[in-house]
Legacy VTK file of the C-alpha trace (Angstrom):
# vtk DataFile Version 3.0
C-alpha trace
ASCII
DATASET POLYDATA
POINTS 208 float
9.838 13.518 -6.003
11.037 12.209 -2.636
13.265 9.168 -3.001
14.256 7.042 -0.029
17.029 4.448 0.159
17.162 1.505 2.532
20.616 -0.062 2.784
20.585 -3.746 3.721
24.096 -4.817 4.776
24.783 -8.484 4.086
27.275 -9.967 6.509
27.777 -13.167 4.563
29.430 -11.402 1.634
30.126 -8.054 3.313
27.984 -6.529 0.597
25.291 -3.897 0.313
21.803 -4.441 -1.045
19.734 -1.315 -1.664
16.020 -0.706 -1.866
15.179 2.587 -3.566
11.580 3.714 -3.440
9.304 6.687 -3.759
7.974 7.974 -0.462
4.852 9.150 -2.281
3.878 6.017 -4.201
5.900 3.394 -2.236
6.929 1.835 -5.568
10.564 0.820 -5.752
13.344 -1.454 -6.916
15.811 -3.704 -5.133
19.451 -3.695 -6.222
21.847 -6.631 -5.715
20.064 -8.863 -3.155
22.595 -11.536 -2.150
21.157 -13.410 0.818
18.012 -13.559 2.944
15.388 -13.207 0.251
12.462 -14.190 2.467
13.578 -11.829 5.223
13.941 -8.987 2.744
10.458 -9.550 1.330
8.942 -9.693 4.827
10.644 -6.436 5.776
9.471 -4.682 2.632
5.903 -5.879 3.130
5.936 -4.446 6.661
7.187 -1.140 5.249
4.486 -1.207 2.582
6.999 -1.027 -0.273
5.793 -2.264 -3.648
8.785 -3.752 -5.474
8.635 -3.438 -9.256
12.034 -4.819 -10.324
15.112 -6.680 -9.148
18.111 -4.968 -10.682
21.655 -6.339 -10.740
24.739 -4.179 -11.124
26.641 -7.211 -12.432
26.562 -11.018 -12.635
28.416 -12.185 -9.511
26.541 -14.354 -7.018
27.419 -12.142 -4.038
25.034 -9.674 -5.678
22.192 -11.977 -6.741
22.113 -15.042 -4.472
18.740 -14.085 -2.990
17.032 -13.613 -6.359
15.506 -17.129 -6.619
13.836 -16.739 -3.206
12.519 -13.280 -4.008
11.151 -14.363 -7.362
9.371 -17.284 -5.712
7.572 -14.848 -3.446
7.046 -11.901 -5.779
6.083 -11.763 -9.443
8.676 -9.205 -10.533
11.216 -8.988 -13.336
14.972 -9.455 -13.054
17.038 -6.882 -14.963
20.736 -6.869 -15.906
22.878 -5.239 -18.589
22.908 -7.122 -21.864
26.669 -7.760 -21.700
26.370 -9.713 -18.424
23.404 -11.873 -19.424
25.505 -14.889 -20.450
27.625 -14.706 -17.295
24.465 -14.730 -15.173
23.521 -18.043 -16.787
26.944 -19.631 -16.239
27.379 -21.211 -12.789
31.165 -21.128 -13.073
31.517 -17.571 -14.305
28.959 -16.138 -11.856
30.802 -17.894 -8.972
27.708 -19.616 -7.606
29.279 -23.052 -8.116
32.208 -22.022 -5.959
30.347 -19.980 -3.320
26.866 -21.502 -2.884
25.777 -25.014 -1.827
23.494 -25.108 -4.869
24.762 -23.366 -8.010
22.479 -20.749 -9.530
21.846 -20.126 -13.201
19.509 -17.223 -13.887
17.963 -15.870 -17.051
17.180 -12.177 -16.890
13.651 -11.101 -17.777
14.872 -7.869 -19.330
18.242 -6.690 -20.642
19.392 -3.137 -20.083
21.388 -0.841 -22.355
23.721 2.053 -21.657
21.934 5.344 -20.947
18.549 3.630 -20.822
16.026 5.305 -18.539
14.174 2.895 -16.276
10.858 4.390 -15.161
9.293 3.235 -11.902
6.124 5.259 -11.511
7.330 8.750 -10.475
11.034 7.786 -10.426
13.530 7.601 -13.276
16.795 5.675 -13.040
19.538 6.214 -15.610
21.567 3.124 -16.524
25.298 3.830 -16.855
27.324 1.048 -18.447
30.616 0.905 -16.518
32.564 -2.159 -17.686
35.830 -3.148 -16.079
34.795 -5.331 -13.139
32.636 -7.346 -15.530
31.768 -6.734 -19.165
28.244 -5.626 -18.343
28.717 -3.850 -15.035
26.438 -0.862 -14.512
25.825 1.996 -12.148
22.476 3.668 -11.563
21.810 7.368 -11.270
18.766 8.856 -9.569
18.696 12.418 -8.299
21.885 13.083 -6.319
22.660 9.378 -5.893
24.843 6.923 -7.799
24.526 3.215 -7.054
28.010 2.089 -8.097
28.000 -1.692 -7.577
31.542 -3.043 -7.744
32.821 -0.319 -10.051
33.691 2.388 -7.516
34.092 2.014 -3.748
35.017 4.478 -1.017
38.773 4.637 -1.474
38.991 1.754 -3.922
37.698 0.164 -7.136
36.349 -3.232 -8.120
38.665 -6.139 -8.827
39.658 -6.591 -12.445
41.249 -10.063 -12.313
37.993 -11.980 -12.789
36.373 -13.040 -16.062
35.454 -9.946 -18.060
37.533 -7.627 -15.909
40.056 -5.105 -17.194
41.924 -2.452 -15.208
42.201 0.189 -17.931
38.524 -0.244 -18.755
37.299 0.249 -15.187
39.475 3.359 -14.783
37.994 4.772 -17.997
34.481 3.955 -16.788
35.071 5.838 -13.555
36.874 8.874 -14.969
34.873 9.316 -18.169
31.422 8.471 -16.835
31.130 8.636 -13.037
33.477 11.578 -12.491
31.311 13.661 -14.815
28.715 13.854 -12.050
28.799 16.743 -9.550
31.227 16.475 -6.653
28.390 16.354 -4.116
26.857 13.257 -5.750
26.546 10.493 -3.149
27.937 7.108 -4.171
26.390 3.969 -2.697
28.780 1.086 -3.481
28.284 -2.661 -3.560
30.638 -3.100 -0.601
31.730 -0.756 2.168
30.595 2.706 3.166
29.146 5.494 1.084
31.214 8.377 -0.253
30.914 11.232 -2.730
32.283 11.805 -6.205
34.277 14.792 -4.939
35.892 12.788 -2.172
36.878 9.969 -4.513
38.455 12.429 -6.942
40.616 13.689 -4.078
41.537 10.584 -2.090
40.954 7.438 -4.150
44.491 6.221 -4.954
43.383 4.352 -8.093
41.807 7.307 -9.861
43.327 10.469 -8.423
LINES 1 209
208 0 1 2 3 4 5 6 7 8 9 10 11 12 13 14 15 16 17 18 19 20 21 22 23 24 25 26 27 28 29 30 31 32 33 34 35 36 37 38 39 40 41 42 43 44 45 46 47 48 49 50 51 52 53 54 55 56 57 58 59 60 61 62 63 64 65 66 67 68 69 70 71 72 73 74 75 76 77 78 79 80 81 82 83 84 85 86 87 88 89 90 91 92 93 94 95 96 97 98 99 100 101 102 103 104 105 106 107 108 109 110 111 112 113 114 115 116 117 118 119 120 121 122 123 124 125 126 127 128 129 130 131 132 133 134 135 136 137 138 139 140 141 142 143 144 145 146 147 148 149 150 151 152 153 154 155 156 157 158 159 160 161 162 163 164 165 166 167 168 169 170 171 172 173 174 175 176 177 178 179 180 181 182 183 184 185 186 187 188 189 190 191 192 193 194 195 196 197 198 199 200 201 202 203 204 205 206 207
């Protein structure tokens, strides 16, 4: 199985959207699309990528602002962890009222659970529930890659002063779940540059 990742940096929120797809089948998912939904869809159509799902690592608008546009253009399901479903619906708690001209309330098409395996043709993604930034924050594991959302960054961690956040919880999520992966596992965070589990164990001041 050959998996390819396209990173789409989003200057408006300084965030990272990822498209993960199979080079063999061209089926894939998009993770945390914040802005430019039409442009993203056009780019993927040119690449011949067949999106199967929109997946959110958590329910903050800087990770889902482009979802309404994408869903207008493509008939695909929106997935989020069950513990963030209510926050996704709430325009105040998902920050869209504060950050977008038009607030966004979204109902997920499918709710994910911890350790669930999401199958996308020849690919399998493992859902890792990593609360602490939000109640229902998740990371995704596929092969040697961890999509870490706003749980773990290169040299930092997600904020814990928002609704549903808790410092001790996010540290536990990182140490007890993410740091169980091999040191050479590549982390692709929701903001900033990529890193590895081994590097974060050594240099991340929050979890050393």
